[in-house]
KOLBADREN-888006 format. One line per 5 residues: for each residue x, y, z of N, C-alpha, C, O, CB. Coordinates in Angstrom, 3 decimals. Glycine has a CB too. Layout:
REM residues N
X Y Z X Y Z X Y Z X Y Z X Y Z | ...;
***
This chain:
REM residues 232
28.648 127.568 140.533 28.531 126.272 140.878 26.944 125.651 140.668 25.842 126.176 140.826 29.039 126.203 142.343 | 27.245 124.673 140.359 26.038 123.646 140.197 25.989 122.217 140.602 27.007 121.524 140.597 25.756 123.547 138.910 | 24.677 121.707 140.997 25.233 120.016 141.483 26.207 119.499 140.804 26.955 118.760 141.444 24.208 118.839 141.335 | 26.518 119.722 139.263 27.601 119.378 138.641 28.870 119.083 138.964 29.632 118.120 138.878 27.701 120.007 138.044 | 28.885 120.605 139.511 30.233 120.547 140.110 30.494 120.292 141.756 31.584 120.115 142.299 30.825 121.855 139.751;
29.476 120.319 142.237 29.588 119.685 143.918 29.985 118.360 144.051 30.486 117.871 145.063 28.188 119.661 144.741 | 29.703 117.683 142.804 29.494 116.255 142.944 30.977 115.722 142.592 31.490 114.659 142.945 28.236 115.654 141.915 | 31.514 116.732 141.815 33.260 116.543 141.829 34.368 117.276 142.790 35.598 117.283 142.742 33.764 117.008 140.450 | 33.461 117.871 143.653 34.159 118.470 144.696 33.875 117.954 146.027 34.828 118.033 146.802 33.932 119.804 144.680 | 32.727 117.408 146.522 32.639 116.535 147.798 32.945 115.022 148.022 32.838 113.959 147.412 31.413 116.618 148.168;
33.484 115.600 149.495 34.060 114.385 149.756 33.478 113.219 150.067 32.377 113.239 150.616 34.744 114.518 150.539 | 34.118 112.000 149.769 33.963 110.691 149.827 32.978 110.675 151.230 33.103 111.432 152.193 35.478 109.862 149.851 | 31.750 109.361 151.025 30.965 109.587 151.955 31.364 109.504 153.917 30.831 110.279 154.712 30.001 108.646 151.437 | 32.009 108.807 154.184 32.725 108.918 155.528 33.396 110.524 155.495 32.831 111.386 156.169 34.028 107.573 155.682 | 34.190 110.755 154.970 34.887 111.882 155.076 33.653 113.313 154.904 33.846 114.465 155.292 36.151 111.754 153.838;
32.874 112.975 154.469 31.806 113.838 154.312 30.575 114.160 155.497 29.872 115.158 155.657 31.238 113.305 153.163 | 30.664 112.545 156.424 29.702 112.329 157.345 30.491 112.887 158.688 29.800 113.291 159.623 29.198 110.729 157.355 | 31.725 112.908 158.776 32.617 113.453 159.553 32.725 115.218 159.613 32.669 115.897 160.638 33.844 112.789 159.078 | 32.868 115.631 158.440 32.751 117.197 158.474 31.216 117.411 159.007 31.145 117.960 160.107 33.032 117.964 156.819 | 29.915 117.035 158.347 28.573 117.166 158.834 28.965 117.226 160.609 28.771 118.298 161.183 27.481 115.709 158.227;
29.443 116.183 161.306 29.280 115.566 162.461 29.999 116.853 163.117 29.421 117.388 164.062 29.901 113.973 162.627 | 31.403 117.454 162.603 31.913 118.968 163.530 31.494 119.716 163.775 31.466 120.349 164.831 32.616 119.723 163.333 | 30.631 119.957 161.959 29.994 121.251 161.703 28.701 121.641 163.221 28.439 122.547 164.012 29.129 121.019 159.905 | 28.255 120.270 162.862 26.886 120.350 164.336 27.548 120.402 165.437 27.036 121.108 166.306 25.742 118.921 164.649 | 28.950 119.659 165.805 29.331 120.019 166.922 29.872 121.007 167.697 29.910 121.228 168.907 29.736 119.509 167.031;
30.439 121.755 166.338 30.916 123.096 166.751 30.100 124.087 166.808 30.530 125.133 167.294 31.820 123.535 166.042 | 28.707 124.027 166.330 27.607 124.996 166.508 26.878 124.577 167.873 26.339 125.428 168.581 26.563 124.973 165.190 | 26.891 123.438 168.146 26.256 123.173 169.651 27.290 123.713 170.875 27.046 123.719 172.082 25.999 121.369 169.884 | 28.382 124.113 170.269 28.941 124.945 171.284 28.566 125.965 171.530 28.280 126.310 172.677 29.946 125.168 171.213 | 28.467 126.754 170.441 28.729 127.853 170.215 27.370 128.758 170.240 27.331 129.970 170.030 29.478 127.812 169.065;
26.189 127.848 170.564 25.029 128.050 170.488 23.927 127.237 171.362 22.940 126.853 170.736 24.899 127.965 169.293 | 23.982 127.009 172.414 23.147 126.230 173.294 21.798 126.659 172.585 21.237 125.568 172.688 23.301 126.593 174.999 | 21.014 127.338 172.038 19.955 127.215 171.388 19.766 126.475 170.065 20.197 126.764 168.949 19.640 128.290 171.291 | 19.043 125.487 170.456 19.326 124.637 168.658 18.793 125.190 167.915 19.361 125.088 166.827 18.828 123.173 168.212 | 17.423 126.129 167.865 16.930 126.730 166.676 17.480 127.353 166.386 17.638 127.211 165.174 16.023 127.200 166.529;
18.264 128.520 166.943 19.521 129.088 166.152 20.854 128.630 165.441 21.796 129.308 165.029 19.961 129.751 166.864 | 20.617 127.126 165.424 21.811 126.601 164.705 21.792 126.815 163.104 20.875 127.417 162.546 21.921 125.064 165.019 | 22.892 126.265 162.426 23.014 126.442 161.073 22.815 125.008 160.764 21.955 124.501 160.043 24.352 127.140 160.553 | 23.778 124.438 161.447 23.852 122.740 160.580 23.682 121.944 162.351 24.186 122.305 163.415 26.141 122.198 159.332 | 22.788 120.804 162.044 22.857 120.097 162.954 22.975 118.386 162.245 23.076 118.121 161.047 21.633 120.530 163.873;
22.925 117.400 163.401 23.235 115.981 162.937 22.699 115.149 163.968 22.989 115.171 165.164 24.779 115.666 162.710 | 21.711 114.253 163.244 20.749 113.238 164.214 21.569 111.858 163.819 21.246 111.322 162.759 18.746 113.166 163.721 | 22.628 111.246 164.626 23.069 110.306 164.710 22.113 109.277 164.965 22.643 108.170 164.876 23.927 110.441 165.408 | 20.572 109.223 165.327 19.523 108.266 165.844 18.738 108.472 165.277 17.721 108.378 165.964 19.098 108.193 167.007 | 18.434 108.863 163.829 17.199 109.353 163.401 16.637 108.406 162.918 15.708 108.704 162.166 17.176 110.350 162.577;
16.990 106.554 163.161 16.931 105.477 163.012 17.625 104.503 162.836 18.638 104.813 162.209 16.496 105.458 162.553 | 17.552 102.970 163.205 18.197 102.086 163.149 19.683 102.442 162.377 20.809 102.642 162.833 17.350 101.150 162.634 | 19.225 102.427 161.215 20.311 102.082 160.340 20.442 103.376 159.699 20.849 103.250 158.544 20.069 100.848 159.345 | 20.220 104.687 160.083 19.869 105.951 158.862 20.578 107.118 160.107 20.216 107.045 161.281 17.540 106.288 158.254 | 21.464 108.009 159.701 21.781 108.589 160.348 21.505 110.491 159.206 21.606 110.406 157.983 23.214 107.784 160.888;
21.242 111.691 159.753 21.082 113.011 158.851 21.974 113.872 159.211 22.533 113.977 160.303 19.779 113.730 158.911 | 22.079 114.406 158.397 22.767 116.048 158.752 22.143 116.609 158.265 21.587 116.013 157.342 24.076 116.610 158.395 | 21.760 118.026 158.444 20.629 119.050 157.981 21.317 120.757 158.273 21.787 121.290 159.278 18.979 118.702 159.096 | 21.099 121.220 156.893 21.608 122.532 157.425 19.858 123.189 156.767 19.141 122.540 156.006 23.550 123.270 156.550 | 19.485 124.758 157.393 18.710 125.598 157.472 19.303 126.888 157.688 20.227 127.152 158.458 17.903 125.253 158.271;
18.708 127.622 156.970 20.081 129.087 156.965 18.357 130.179 157.491 18.356 131.390 157.711 21.340 129.745 154.333 | 17.353 129.420 157.544 16.320 130.395 158.339 15.563 131.363 157.142 14.448 131.868 157.275 17.271 131.496 159.590 | 16.218 131.460 156.249 15.327 131.954 155.214 14.731 131.467 154.068 14.366 132.127 153.095 15.767 132.733 154.822 | 14.632 129.937 154.285 14.018 128.863 153.434 14.812 128.345 152.551 14.361 128.238 151.411 12.946 129.242 152.745 | 16.325 127.841 152.847 16.943 127.519 152.042 17.803 126.254 153.042 18.436 126.653 154.020 17.611 128.784 151.338;
17.774 124.873 152.748 18.161 123.721 153.580 18.739 122.537 152.843 18.320 122.216 151.731 16.999 123.261 154.330 | 19.488 122.033 153.330 19.940 120.169 152.650 19.476 119.601 153.882 19.269 120.234 154.917 22.013 119.558 152.251 | 19.277 117.988 153.656 19.717 117.128 154.480 20.327 116.312 153.082 20.267 116.269 151.853 18.545 116.429 155.609 | 21.080 115.592 154.536 21.622 114.300 153.737 21.635 113.150 154.871 22.124 113.266 155.995 23.311 114.552 153.022 | 21.287 112.536 154.580 20.891 110.772 154.775 21.897 109.921 154.501 22.264 109.609 153.369 19.744 110.180 153.804;
22.465 109.442 155.784 23.535 108.092 155.613 23.145 107.214 156.005 22.885 107.075 157.200 24.749 108.005 156.157 | 22.900 105.938 154.725 22.575 104.565 155.402 23.345 103.779 154.992 24.487 103.973 154.576 21.336 103.984 155.244 | 22.418 102.268 155.137 23.271 100.996 154.476 23.263 101.340 152.791 24.042 100.783 152.017 22.379 99.248 154.846 | 22.418 102.182 152.434 22.311 102.165 150.729 23.342 103.196 150.292 23.627 103.211 149.095 20.664 102.650 150.052 | 23.920 104.035 151.087 25.035 105.028 150.623 24.795 106.335 151.958 24.817 106.484 153.179 24.673 105.688 148.650;
24.545 107.140 150.539 24.544 108.788 150.729 23.283 109.325 150.267 23.393 109.285 149.041 25.729 109.575 149.874 | 22.434 109.682 150.477 21.345 111.078 149.468 21.596 112.118 149.797 22.030 112.245 150.942 19.711 111.247 149.580 | 21.484 112.965 149.195 21.660 114.651 149.442 20.766 115.387 148.751 20.643 115.267 147.532 23.028 115.269 149.002 | 19.966 116.330 149.568 19.030 116.964 148.622 18.875 118.491 149.550 18.727 118.665 150.759 17.397 115.906 148.359 | 18.979 119.451 148.428 19.056 120.771 148.934 17.895 121.274 148.133 17.481 120.667 147.145 20.492 121.556 148.739;
17.235 122.697 148.692 16.716 123.638 148.189 16.691 124.846 148.674 16.495 125.204 149.836 15.814 123.365 147.993 | 16.956 125.634 147.473 17.195 126.901 147.405 15.836 127.790 147.201 15.588 127.924 146.003 18.180 127.057 146.351 | 14.801 128.495 148.148 13.824 128.784 147.877 13.686 130.068 146.964 12.608 130.577 146.658 13.294 128.751 148.925 | 14.881 130.499 146.589 14.928 131.623 145.170 15.474 131.043 144.437 16.244 131.587 143.645 15.620 133.007 145.134 | 15.265 129.792 144.455 15.925 129.191 142.872 14.729 129.221 141.570 13.538 129.258 141.879 16.463 127.229 143.084;
15.070 129.205 140.385 14.388 129.090 139.206 13.977 127.957 139.248 12.906 127.712 138.694 15.005 129.338 138.090 | 14.824 126.745 140.030 14.486 125.820 139.630 13.673 124.744 140.725 13.550 123.523 140.821 15.576 125.470 139.038 | 13.139 126.109 141.581 12.287 125.723 142.584 10.809 124.921 142.187 9.960 125.575 141.580 12.045 126.999 143.303 | 10.585 123.762 142.480 9.154 123.493 142.174 7.648 124.205 142.632 6.514 123.781 142.412 9.100 122.307 142.582 | 8.028 125.283 143.256 6.870 126.399 143.226 6.770 127.271 142.574 5.821 128.029 142.775 6.675 126.999 144.086;
7.902 127.599 141.289 7.608 128.443 140.537 7.693 127.357 139.172 7.511 127.802 138.039 8.541 129.780 140.704 | 7.951 126.089 139.381 8.127 124.852 138.033 6.335 124.200 137.978 6.012 123.025 138.149 9.668 123.090 138.657 | 5.847 124.809 137.827 4.243 123.964 137.928 3.838 122.653 138.795 3.063 121.729 138.548 3.900 123.407 136.490 | 4.983 123.042 140.330 4.543 122.326 141.328 5.196 120.983 141.037 4.714 119.924 141.439 3.038 122.340 141.435 | 6.528 121.088 140.185 7.260 119.527 140.042 8.843 120.397 140.414 9.195 121.564 140.587 7.086 118.461 137.948;
9.557 118.878 140.404 10.771 119.159 140.549 11.049 119.450 139.050 10.410 119.038 138.082 11.579 118.077 141.281 | 12.284 120.354 139.073 13.133 120.917 137.985 13.343 119.121 136.876 13.472 118.141 137.609 15.006 121.792 138.925 | 13.359 118.878 135.663 12.856 118.130 135.092 14.839 117.763 135.130 15.654 118.663 134.926 11.637 118.552 133.775 | 15.247 116.298 135.428 16.529 115.694 135.878 16.762 115.519 136.970 17.043 114.345 137.212 17.471 116.200 135.592 | 16.786 116.431 138.121 16.993 116.410 139.460 17.023 115.448 140.036 18.020 114.929 140.538 16.351 116.963 140.024;
15.391 114.876 140.060 15.111 113.464 141.050 14.994 112.158 140.302 15.170 111.044 140.795 13.646 113.556 141.899 | 14.498 112.589 138.345 14.461 111.678 137.535 15.086 110.614 137.879 14.390 109.602 137.952 14.787 112.023 136.536 | 16.680 110.473 138.223 17.352 109.353 137.731 17.514 108.970 139.270 18.351 108.073 139.167 18.760 109.572 136.664 | 17.275 109.070 140.468 17.374 108.795 141.567 17.541 107.084 141.458 16.544 106.636 140.890 16.227 109.451 142.323 | 17.988 106.586 141.632 18.267 105.035 141.976 16.790 104.372 143.348 16.354 104.882 144.380 20.332 105.032 142.873;
16.482 103.132 142.651 15.349 102.887 143.472 16.074 102.630 145.338 15.078 102.617 146.062 14.456 101.310 142.655 | 16.904 102.510 145.904 17.366 102.602 146.993 17.109 103.675 147.467 16.891 103.739 148.677 18.423 102.364 147.052 | 17.072 104.526 146.877 17.289 105.813 147.240 15.805 106.802 147.292 15.749 107.893 147.860 18.385 106.330 146.179 | 14.914 106.291 146.728 13.265 106.327 146.211 12.693 106.931 147.290 12.097 108.008 147.325 12.434 104.813 145.902 | 12.967 105.987 148.363 12.042 106.227 149.943 12.419 108.047 150.645 11.805 108.813 151.388 12.889 104.654 151.493;
13.976 108.109 149.776 14.108 109.453 150.522 13.335 110.845 149.810 12.842 111.854 150.316 15.764 109.746 150.618 | 13.485 110.376 148.388 12.682 111.675 147.658 11.627 111.710 147.976 11.010 112.753 148.193 12.541 111.795 146.289 | 11.017 110.173 148.113 9.151 110.374 148.396 9.116 110.959 150.006 8.147 111.615 150.389 8.017 108.426 148.318 | 10.327 110.640 150.955 9.415 111.150 152.193 9.118 112.622 152.496 9.653 113.643 152.065 10.030 110.697 153.427 | 7.785 112.382 153.642 6.876 113.334 153.726 7.828 114.771 154.388 7.617 115.960 154.147 5.549 112.701 154.705;
8.742 114.256 155.142 9.865 115.303 155.764 10.588 116.211 154.825 11.077 117.249 155.273 11.014 114.531 156.471 | 10.724 115.830 153.236 11.174 115.963 152.274 10.130 116.637 150.633 10.411 116.964 149.480 11.742 114.659 152.358 | 9.078 116.557 151.359 7.952 117.017 150.180 6.957 118.022 151.246 6.855 118.244 152.452 6.874 115.351 149.328 | 6.256 118.496 149.835 5.539 119.485 150.932 4.117 118.452 150.551 4.195 117.314 150.089 5.461 121.674 150.511 | 2.638 119.315 150.937 1.539 118.650 151.504 1.039 117.878 150.497 0.192 116.984 150.489 0.539 119.501 152.069;
1.677 118.354 149.691 0.693 117.625 148.320 1.946 116.181 147.844 1.926 115.432 146.867 0.409 119.264 146.440 | 2.568 116.233 148.588 3.729 115.135 148.292 4.523 115.290 147.044 4.828 114.382 146.270 3.135 113.720 148.187 | 4.898 116.888 146.917 6.128 117.066 145.420 7.393 117.092 146.574 7.334 117.339 147.778 6.000 119.084 144.059 | 8.489 116.756 145.764 9.348 116.925 146.786 10.136 118.150 146.223 10.530 118.481 145.105 10.193 115.609 147.135 | 10.217 118.837 147.859 10.892 119.914 147.962 12.750 119.852 147.650 13.635 119.501 148.430 10.462 120.325 149.379;
12.850 120.307 146.310 14.086 120.039 145.979 14.492 120.817 144.562 13.762 120.907 143.575 14.198 118.525 145.933 | 15.762 121.327 144.700 16.177 122.100 143.391 17.795 121.671 143.225 18.398 122.082 142.234 15.941 123.966 143.571 | 18.559 120.740 144.328 19.804 120.067 144.056 19.662 118.402 144.811 19.263 118.167 145.952 21.148 121.111 144.755 | 20.179 117.277 143.643 20.317 116.100 144.908 21.406 115.493 143.864 21.777 115.709 142.711 18.644 114.873 145.494 | 21.720 114.556 144.997 23.129 113.569 144.879 22.806 112.705 145.591 21.981 112.725 146.504 24.573 114.039 145.323;
23.693 111.560 145.067 23.477 110.073 145.854 24.778 109.451 145.378 25.257 109.840 144.313 21.952 109.028 145.353 | 25.454 108.401 146.177 26.491 107.965 146.214 26.213 106.332 147.216 25.860 106.084 148.369 27.450 109.211 146.750 | 26.576 105.573 146.094 26.538 103.833 147.102 27.785 104.052 147.795 28.737 104.829 147.728 26.674 101.978 146.039 | 27.303 102.789 148.684 28.945 102.399 149.764 30.201 102.339 148.700 31.340 102.719 148.971 28.919 100.401 150.724 | 29.823 101.849 147.578 31.199 101.125 146.947 31.317 102.173 145.707 32.234 102.041 144.896 31.008 99.197 146.370;
30.607 102.947 145.619 30.812 104.123 144.130 32.188 105.051 144.690 32.477 105.531 145.785 28.997 105.548 143.812 | 32.832 105.034 143.403 34.080 105.663 143.641 33.726 107.331 143.109 34.629 107.991 142.595 35.406 104.780 142.720 | 32.440 107.869 143.279 32.043 109.277 142.704 30.943 109.586 143.288 30.508 108.546 143.783 31.830 109.407 141.230 | 30.030 110.726 143.572 28.636 111.121 143.199 27.709 111.118 142.459 28.104 111.105 141.294 28.517 111.746 143.171 | 26.864 111.122 142.529 26.056 111.055 140.841 25.058 111.885 141.073 24.627 112.023 142.218 25.328 109.478 140.186;
24.472 112.655 139.869 23.427 113.276 139.569 22.572 113.126 138.459 22.830 112.213 137.675 23.724 114.237 139.598 | 21.477 113.946 138.221 20.713 113.633 137.276 21.530 114.495 136.309 22.429 115.275 136.621 19.187 113.871 137.496 | 20.821 114.078 134.427 21.201 114.587 133.553 20.484 116.139 133.319 19.450 116.223 132.655 21.084 113.619 132.626 | 21.036 117.181 133.838 19.841 118.665 133.919 20.589 119.722 132.844 21.754 120.012 132.570 19.737 119.650 135.930 | 19.264 120.126 132.397 19.530 121.793 131.559 19.345 122.448 132.477 18.324 122.215 133.125 18.570 122.438 130.305;
19.878 123.088 132.735 20.235 124.153 133.761 19.510 125.657 133.036 19.915 126.083 131.955 22.180 124.228 133.974 | 18.580 126.227 133.698 17.722 127.739 132.892 18.983 128.582 132.868 19.998 128.461 133.554 16.178 128.746 133.980 | 18.645 129.603 131.775 19.918 130.562 131.783 19.600 131.513 132.268 18.428 131.880 132.350 20.547 130.953 130.641 | 20.833 132.283 132.810 20.622 133.405 132.949 20.364 133.687 134.744 19.599 134.358 135.437 19.491 133.691 131.922 | 21.687 132.578 134.992 21.374 132.727 136.704 22.547 132.076 136.527 22.776 131.244 135.650 19.930 132.026 137.755;
23.613 132.630 137.735 25.079 132.243 138.447 24.914 131.060 139.275 25.870 130.300 139.432 25.696 133.437 139.452 | 23.616 130.801 139.900 23.556 129.476 140.863 22.282 129.098 140.476 21.295 129.424 141.135 23.699 129.656 142.588 | 22.215 128.416 139.431 20.292 128.058 139.418 19.794 127.563 140.156 18.674 127.926 140.515 19.628 127.291 138.559 | 20.615 126.213 140.851 20.207 125.307 141.353 20.289 125.741 143.361 19.550 125.219 144.195 21.118 124.056 140.613 | 21.124 126.542 143.594 21.742 126.998 144.734 22.835 126.242 145.147 23.249 126.408 146.295 20.889 127.088 145.721;
23.295 125.557 144.515 24.468 124.457 145.353 25.656 125.176 145.652 26.678 124.673 146.119 25.035 123.069 144.414 | 25.432 126.723 145.283 26.910 127.271 145.641 26.472 127.890 147.051 27.258 127.572 147.943 27.665 128.553 144.410 | 25.393 128.710 147.475 24.993 128.834 148.212 24.761 127.583 149.692 25.106 127.823 150.849 24.247 129.336 147.522 | 24.210 126.502 149.286 23.962 125.362 149.700 25.019 124.350 150.023 25.062 123.921 151.176 23.219 124.960 148.912 | 25.899 123.910 149.108 27.264 123.105 149.810 28.603 123.870 149.601 29.676 123.279 149.480 27.529 121.520 149.085;
28.459 125.342 149.564 29.911 125.637 149.436 30.707 125.401 150.985 31.920 125.262 150.830 30.058 127.302 148.863 | 30.457 125.362 151.787 30.764 124.718 153.056 31.487 123.584 153.156 32.600 123.496 153.675 29.746 124.449 153.655 | 30.474 122.177 152.356 30.580 120.874 152.027 31.797 120.973 151.635 32.697 120.738 152.443 29.666 120.290 151.122 | 32.147 121.415 150.048 32.918 121.528 149.322 34.548 121.759 149.950 35.593 121.157 149.704 32.336 122.438 148.573 | 34.283 122.737 150.726 35.611 123.380 151.094 36.090 122.400 152.255 36.943 121.524 152.116 35.462 125.071 151.612;
35.319 122.732 153.553 35.531 121.511 154.769 36.572 122.391 155.512 36.406 122.230 156.721 36.241 119.695 154.207 | 37.459 123.154 155.285 38.856 123.631 155.826 38.388 123.969 157.132 37.195 124.269 157.158 39.645 124.932 155.022 | 38.932 124.000 158.117 39.047 124.432 159.381 38.809 126.315 159.159 37.964 127.079 159.625 40.684 123.819 160.033 | 39.884 126.517 158.319 40.089 127.965 157.974 38.351 128.622 157.342 37.862 129.645 157.822 41.545 128.008 156.575 | 37.745 127.913 156.385 36.507 128.143 156.178 35.252 127.821 156.982 34.220 128.444 156.736 36.413 127.716 155.226;
35.281 126.911 157.902 34.517 126.699 158.791 34.741 128.015 159.760 33.760 128.707 160.034 34.763 125.321 159.329 | 35.987 128.334 160.254 35.908 129.502 160.886 35.269 130.378 160.446 34.380 130.684 161.240 36.831 129.947 161.088 | 35.259 131.069 159.397 34.979 132.164 158.536 33.547 132.157 158.557 32.930 133.221 158.600 35.584 132.068 157.121 | 32.882 130.892 158.526 31.336 130.864 158.320 30.804 131.215 159.676 29.956 132.083 159.885 30.725 129.372 157.795 | 31.387 130.453 160.588 31.119 130.954 162.602 31.187 132.034 162.706 30.186 132.733 162.869 32.166 130.560 163.878;
32.634 132.594 162.633 32.533 134.230 162.986 31.539 135.279 161.646 31.483 136.508 161.700 34.507 134.876 163.026 | 31.031 134.650 160.830 29.848 135.399 160.029 28.931 135.287 160.549 28.250 136.296 160.734 29.497 135.099 158.816 | 28.468 133.966 161.047 26.733 133.977 161.725 26.857 134.208 162.875 25.882 134.887 163.196 25.763 132.648 161.723 | 27.586 134.020 163.839 27.261 134.159 164.901 28.013 135.357 165.702 28.057 135.561 166.916 27.346 132.974 165.359 | 28.732 136.259 164.359 29.005 137.888 164.748 29.814 137.634 166.376 29.443 138.188 167.411 27.120 139.026 164.897;
30.821 136.795 166.280 32.009 136.898 167.480 33.008 136.266 167.133 32.979 135.645 166.070 31.723 136.359 168.848 | 34.004 136.267 167.846 35.730 135.739 167.250 35.360 134.567 168.076 34.823 134.563 169.183 37.571 136.775 167.757 | 35.931 133.094 166.983 35.492 131.886 167.284 37.542 131.380 166.659 38.095 131.523 165.569 33.606 131.274 166.220 | 37.943 130.920 167.724 39.145 130.348 167.831 39.669 129.371 166.935 39.339 128.187 166.880 39.186 129.891 168.885 | 40.839 130.196 165.969 40.853 128.904 165.060 41.207 127.229 165.199 41.046 126.277 164.435 41.661 129.264 164.215;
41.798 127.379 166.639 42.562 126.201 167.266 41.686 125.296 167.743 41.781 124.072 167.832 43.466 126.554 168.366 | 40.519 126.302 168.146 38.963 125.278 168.702 38.423 124.694 167.514 37.956 123.564 167.655 37.475 126.263 169.453 | 38.367 125.358 166.045 37.405 124.810 165.409 38.568 123.570 164.598 38.134 122.494 164.187 36.430 126.054 164.421 | 39.848 123.909 164.496 40.629 122.469 164.594 40.195 121.450 164.744 39.710 120.645 163.949 41.374 122.295 165.397 | 40.428 121.420 166.309 40.115 120.035 167.204 39.077 119.547 167.218 38.956 118.378 167.583 40.255 120.050 168.453;
37.556 120.618 166.654 36.081 119.769 166.426 36.640 119.350 165.178 37.189 118.252 165.078 34.379 120.660 166.333 | 36.552 120.054 164.329 36.928 119.471 162.639 37.631 118.452 162.691 37.220 117.641 161.861 37.782 120.393 161.636 | 38.879 117.915 163.505 39.695 116.530 163.381 38.374 115.650 164.264 38.399 114.428 164.116 41.649 116.543 164.318 | 37.838 115.926 164.688 36.791 115.092 166.045 37.472 114.572 167.320 37.143 113.569 167.953 36.037 113.582 165.478 | 38.499 115.439 167.598 39.060 115.042 168.716 37.966 115.174 169.805 37.025 115.957 169.934 40.309 115.815 168.973;
38.456 114.045 170.605 37.283 114.139 172.069 37.318 115.738 172.606 38.104 116.657 172.376 37.933 112.931 173.705 | 36.236 115.651 173.336 36.086 117.238 173.607 36.540 117.335 175.297 36.525 116.377 176.071 34.207 117.868 173.276 | 36.831 118.360 175.547 37.274 118.516 177.331 37.266 120.396 177.396 37.508 121.168 176.468 39.479 117.614 177.822 | 36.975 120.654 178.529 36.543 121.712 178.807 37.019 122.888 178.449 36.308 123.892 178.409 36.452 121.689 179.748 | 38.936 122.872 177.995 39.761 123.633 177.664 38.853 124.187 176.281 38.198 125.211 176.088 41.227 122.926 177.554;
39.218 122.744 175.266 38.663 123.549 174.046 37.387 123.963 174.096 37.317 125.062 173.546 38.719 122.860 172.860 | 36.280 123.578 174.522 34.509 124.512 174.610 34.905 125.581 175.109 34.575 126.475 174.330 33.071 123.929 175.708 | 35.504 126.053 176.097 35.737 127.550 176.789 36.518 128.307 175.888 36.376 129.522 176.021 36.539 127.553 178.247 | 37.412 127.884 174.886 38.611 128.227 173.802 37.463 128.848 172.910 37.527 129.991 172.456 39.700 126.737 173.006 | 36.135 127.761 172.650 35.606 128.443 171.492 34.213 129.768 172.402 33.880 130.949 172.307 34.803 126.893 170.197;
33.843 128.499 173.229 32.480 129.764 174.016 32.800 129.939 175.064 32.947 128.775 175.437 30.841 129.410 174.271 | 33.140 130.800 176.240 33.504 131.337 177.499 32.488 130.486 178.218 32.678 129.576 179.025 33.411 133.002 177.688 | 31.212 131.054 177.677 30.222 130.655 178.758 29.622 129.027 178.565 28.558 128.857 179.161 28.913 131.797 178.677 | 30.097 127.928 177.893 29.475 126.877 177.534 30.222 126.321 178.627 31.294 126.827 178.957 29.503 126.340 176.081 | 29.702 125.237 179.263 30.111 124.013 179.916 29.842 122.603 178.831 29.045 122.294 177.946 29.178 123.923 181.401;
31.166 121.941 179.589 31.472 120.880 178.745 29.923 119.661 178.998 29.380 119.036 178.088 33.239 120.219 179.303 | 29.555 119.633 180.376 29.228 118.568 180.737 26.989 118.810 180.198 25.987 118.113 180.359 29.970 118.406 182.671 | 27.281 120.173 179.572 25.759 120.615 179.568 25.562 120.191 178.067 24.367 120.242 177.773 25.390 122.427 179.950 | 26.424 119.757 176.947 27.019 119.377 175.841 26.844 117.941 175.778 27.189 117.489 174.686 28.362 119.802 175.784 | 26.346 116.935 176.744 26.466 115.776 176.697 25.491 115.237 175.870 25.876 114.473 174.986 26.518 115.324 177.812;
24.003 115.542 176.004 23.243 115.424 175.142 23.379 115.877 173.454 22.767 115.151 172.670 22.394 115.930 175.756 | 24.012 116.825 172.986 23.838 117.029 171.813 25.198 116.350 171.399 25.457 116.375 170.196 23.518 118.484 171.464 | 26.110 115.738 172.258 27.613 115.021 171.800 26.631 113.852 171.589 26.771 113.512 170.414 29.221 114.800 173.088 | 25.431 112.854 172.360 25.342 111.896 171.721 24.131 111.988 170.731 23.892 110.926 170.155 25.359 110.902 172.575 | 23.272 113.106 170.399 22.721 113.103 169.401 23.691 113.178 167.886 23.191 112.822 166.819 21.838 114.111 169.675;
24.998 113.646 167.976 25.587 113.947 167.014 26.523 113.054 167.080 27.430 113.235 166.268 25.904 115.149 166.902 | 26.639 112.029 167.854 27.569 110.722 167.430 29.089 111.187 167.483 29.981 110.694 166.793 27.200 110.132 165.750 | 29.245 112.197 168.395 31.062 112.968 168.365 31.354 111.731 169.131 30.640 110.894 169.684 31.613 114.890 169.374 | 32.762 111.901 168.970 33.677 110.532 169.477 33.449 111.022 171.315 33.596 112.199 171.646 35.930 110.537 168.691 | 33.171 110.185 172.104 33.390 109.889 173.596 34.219 111.554 174.379 35.066 112.276 173.853 34.650 108.200 173.664;
33.831 111.638 175.181 34.685 112.965 175.912 35.958 112.466 176.557 36.007 111.270 176.846 33.771 113.768 177.210 | 36.812 113.110 176.770 38.222 113.058 176.856 37.841 113.170 178.645 36.860 113.754 179.104 39.289 114.458 175.857 | 38.864 112.470 179.416 38.290 112.111 181.103 38.807 113.481 181.022 39.523 114.106 180.241 39.015 110.686 182.455 | 37.961 113.802 182.502 38.001 115.534 183.116 39.505 115.823 183.207 39.722 117.034 183.246 37.222 115.825 184.927 | 40.442 115.171 183.245 41.854 115.752 183.808 42.779 115.675 182.626 43.961 116.020 182.613 42.531 114.847 185.143;
42.019 115.133 181.554 43.298 115.051 180.474 43.338 116.575 179.342 42.688 117.301 178.590 42.989 113.364 179.335 | 44.501 116.332 179.894 44.744 118.045 178.845 45.457 117.764 177.856 46.441 118.419 177.513 45.656 119.465 179.535 | 44.909 116.465 177.133 45.774 116.132 175.882 45.226 116.973 174.326 44.152 116.882 173.733 45.646 114.304 175.694 | 46.206 117.616 174.075 45.707 118.715 172.948 45.746 119.928 173.226 46.038 120.690 172.304 44.428 118.629 172.536 | 45.489 120.454 174.476 45.876 121.984 174.882 47.246 121.975 174.361 48.199 121.216 174.183 45.818 122.416 176.619;
46.696 123.788 174.127 47.806 124.916 173.584 48.402 124.524 172.156 49.200 125.219 171.526 49.177 125.035 174.692 | 47.890 123.317 171.757 47.865 122.522 170.286 47.279 123.905 168.911 47.172 123.591 167.726 46.347 120.840 170.484;
***
């Protein structure tokens, strides 16, 4: 799979935003330590910007900026033959060349570039708020690699996004059983209550998650006595 395949499978902007928030919330429940989490979401990045991010601890990462301009997706696979670090210090031809002007500030943002201002990117997509599809550059991919731009590893969970796929990821990453019932609750962005939190992580406390809930922009907490959706 390349970024071209991702563009055909990625959800619309609103659905992608919801998926990213649910991933971040699930991991906040599973891991009190933010540094150990794979996915995160910052609903307060700027006045009109939110950002979903992934980092696998081995050098691979993505950032998705949601703004009034739409959504900008930047992915980086550190072992990709398309990495700027093995391509004379420049992004692979076509990866960011056609990014529209309204998204150029994200291409050049210091958080997404190296110390010399080179965009750290191997895969890039963008979509305006009224666009009917995701866009990408015209890219001549290098031969001899099944995943030349890292898109499979970077975006596989975003192109599936089912509760079952999320459960498999969480169990593999955290090496603990993860209740599918709880994953479905969070994937649907239903308000949290202690029953669901305990179902996912018996050691987690709902009150202690308030900061994460606010940062992620997850729906408001259910009332303490609310038993809605319990047992479903």
